[in-house]
C-alpha positions as CSV (number, residue, x, y, z in Angstrom):
1,M,-99.7,231.3,72.8
2,E,-101.1,228.1,71.4
3,E,-104.6,229.6,71.6
4,R,-103.4,232.6,69.6
5,A,-101.8,230.4,66.9
6,G,-105.0,228.3,66.7
7,Q,-107.1,231.5,66.4
8,Q,-104.8,232.8,63.6
9,E,-105.0,229.5,61.8
10,Q,-108.8,229.6,62.1
11,E,-108.9,233.2,60.8
12,R,-106.7,232.1,57.8
13,H,-109.0,229.2,57.1
14,N,-112.1,231.4,57.3
15,L,-110.5,233.9,54.9
16,R,-109.6,231.2,52.4
17,L,-113.1,229.8,52.6
18,E,-114.6,233.3,52.1
19,K,-112.3,233.9,49.1
20,L,-113.3,230.5,47.7
21,Q,-117.0,231.2,48.1
22,H,-116.7,234.5,46.4
23,W,-114.7,232.9,43.5
24,A,-117.2,230.0,43.1
25,R,-120.5,231.9,43.6
26,H,-119.7,235.3,41.9
27,R,-116.6,235.3,39.7
28,K,-116.8,231.8,38.1
29,S,-120.3,230.7,38.8
30,G,-121.3,230.6,35.2
31,H,-118.1,228.9,34.1
32,L,-118.6,226.2,36.8
33,L,-122.2,225.6,35.8
34,V,-121.4,225.2,32.1
35,L,-118.4,223.0,33.0
36,A,-120.5,220.7,35.3
37,V,-123.4,220.4,32.9
38,S,-121.0,219.6,30.0
39,Q,-119.2,217.0,32.0
40,L,-122.4,215.4,33.1
41,W,-123.9,215.4,29.6
42,L,-120.7,213.9,28.0
43,A,-120.6,211.3,30.7
44,V,-124.1,210.2,30.0
45,A,-123.7,210.5,26.2
46,V,-120.6,208.4,25.9
47,V,-122.3,205.4,27.5
48,P,-124.6,204.4,24.6
49,F,-121.8,204.7,22.1
50,A,-119.4,202.6,24.2
51,V,-122.0,199.9,24.8
52,S,-122.9,199.9,21.1
53,V,-119.3,199.6,20.0
54,A,-118.7,196.8,22.5
55,C,-121.8,194.9,21.3
56,L,-120.9,195.2,17.6
57,N,-117.2,194.4,18.1
58,S,-117.2,191.7,20.8
59,A,-120.8,190.4,21.5
60,C,-121.4,192.8,24.3
61,H,-118.4,192.1,26.4
62,M,-118.2,195.2,28.6
63,A,-114.5,194.7,29.2
64,T,-114.0,196.1,25.7
65,A,-116.0,199.3,26.3
66,L,-113.0,201.5,27.4
67,P,-114.9,204.8,27.2
68,L,-117.1,203.7,30.1
69,G,-114.3,204.4,32.5
70,P,-113.9,208.1,31.6
71,G,-117.7,208.3,31.4
72,A,-118.1,207.2,35.0
73,S,-115.3,209.4,36.1
74,G,-116.8,212.3,34.2
75,L,-120.1,211.8,35.9
76,L,-118.4,211.9,39.3
77,T,-116.4,215.0,38.4
78,G,-119.4,216.8,37.0
79,T,-121.3,216.1,40.3
80,I,-118.4,217.4,42.4
81,T,-118.2,220.5,40.2
82,L,-122.0,221.2,40.7
83,E,-121.5,220.6,44.4
84,L,-118.6,223.0,44.5
85,R,-120.7,225.7,42.8
86,R,-123.6,225.1,45.2
87,A,-121.6,225.0,48.5
88,P,-117.9,225.9,48.0
89,R,-115.5,224.0,50.4
90,L,-111.8,223.5,50.2
91,W,-112.1,219.7,50.1
92,K,-114.3,219.9,47.1
93,V,-111.6,221.9,45.2
94,Q,-109.1,219.3,46.1
95,A,-111.5,216.5,45.0
96,M,-112.2,218.3,41.8
97,M,-108.5,218.8,41.1
98,S,-107.8,215.1,41.7
99,L,-110.7,213.8,39.7
100,N,-110.0,216.1,36.7
101,T,-106.3,215.1,36.7
102,F,-107.4,211.4,36.8
103,N,-109.9,212.2,33.9
104,V,-107.2,213.7,31.8
105,I,-104.8,210.8,32.3
106,L,-107.5,208.1,31.9
107,G,-109.2,209.8,29.0
108,F,-106.0,210.3,27.1
109,I,-105.1,206.7,27.5
110,V,-108.6,205.6,26.3
111,V,-108.5,207.9,23.3
112,V,-105.1,206.6,22.2
113,V,-106.1,203.0,22.7
114,E,-109.5,203.5,20.9
115,V,-107.9,205.3,18.0
116,M,-105.4,202.5,17.6
117,K,-108.2,199.9,17.8
118,T,-110.2,201.8,15.2
119,A,-107.2,202.2,12.9
120,L,-106.0,198.6,13.2
121,G,-109.4,196.9,13.6
122,P,-110.4,194.0,11.4
123,A,-112.4,194.8,8.3
124,L,-116.0,193.7,8.5
125,T,-117.8,192.0,5.6
126,T,-120.4,194.6,4.7
127,S,-119.6,198.2,4.1
128,S,-122.8,199.5,5.8
129,Q,-121.8,197.6,9.0
130,L,-118.3,199.0,8.7
131,A,-119.6,202.5,8.2
132,G,-122.0,202.3,11.2
133,L,-119.4,200.8,13.5
134,L,-116.9,203.5,12.4
135,V,-119.3,206.3,13.2
136,L,-120.0,204.8,16.6
137,E,-116.3,204.3,17.4
138,L,-115.4,207.9,16.2
139,S,-118.3,209.3,18.2
140,A,-117.2,207.5,21.4
141,E,-113.6,208.7,20.8
142,A,-114.8,212.3,20.1
143,F,-116.9,212.4,23.3
144,T,-114.0,211.0,25.3
145,L,-111.6,213.6,23.8
146,V,-114.0,216.4,24.6
147,G,-114.2,215.1,28.2
148,V,-110.4,215.2,28.4
149,L,-110.5,218.8,27.1
150,L,-113.2,219.8,29.6
151,S,-111.0,218.3,32.4
152,V,-108.1,220.4,31.2
153,H,-110.3,223.4,31.2
154,A,-111.5,222.6,34.7
155,L,-107.8,222.4,35.9
156,F,-107.1,225.7,34.2
157,L,-110.1,227.3,35.9
158,L,-109.0,226.0,39.3
159,S,-105.5,227.3,38.7
160,Q,-107.0,230.8,38.2
161,R,-108.4,230.7,41.7
162,K,-105.1,231.9,43.2
163,P,-102.7,234.3,41.6
164,G,-100.6,232.0,39.4
165,C,-98.4,232.3,36.3
166,C,-101.0,233.7,34.0
167,R,-102.4,236.3,36.3
168,S,-99.0,237.5,37.6
169,Q,-97.7,237.9,34.0
170,S,-100.7,240.0,32.9
171,L,-100.4,242.1,36.0
172,H,-96.7,242.5,35.5
173,Y,-97.4,243.6,31.9
174,Q,-100.0,246.1,33.0
175,E,-97.6,247.5,35.6
176,L,-94.9,247.9,32.8
177,Q,-97.4,249.6,30.5
178,E,-98.4,252.1,33.3
179,G,-94.7,252.7,34.0
180,L,-94.0,253.4,30.3
181,S,-97.0,255.8,30.0
182,E,-95.6,257.7,33.0
183,L,-92.2,258.0,31.4
184,E,-93.8,259.3,28.2
185,E,-95.6,262.0,30.2
186,V,-92.4,263.3,31.8
187,P,-90.6,264.5,28.6
188,S,-93.8,266.2,27.4
189,L,-94.0,268.2,30.6
190,E,-90.3,269.3,30.3
191,S,-90.7,270.3,26.7
192,G,-93.8,272.4,27.5
193,S,-92.0,274.3,30.3
194,T,-89.0,275.4,28.1
């Protein structure tokens, strides 16, 4: 009895893994590749902006470079996404979900703090220095915000892996449309026979 239950559990696990592999390699392969490359690129791009802002604002104290946290997290998330696309495993999906959720929370906090620092920051003496610093700060904030949006997109992509709210609603709508078209055909047959 235990052997049979263990065998059924193994069959379910193999079926889930097969569905995941089909999803990652065939249905969403391009989406995962674009997502991973975008996350990696943003993670690498945010670093120079964050370091520059920290050096201009506080003599290169890296404790003031908040976008480095989402950048490092984005680098890890992009790597896991590429790895999921290459060799799909269930633990990679769970890691991707956890890291993207962490990215959304951390990135949102960093964007809010950085925007507040930019808006309430001290005025510098020269306008060219102020303009340059403002461009760097806004660029770092924009890259961090795009990283948050990419993490939200990744979570949405992962939610489509199983039938969820979006898929079941569209399927339900399609079934309703088919039912209505069948109802419309019935009266036309009765009027043609009389």
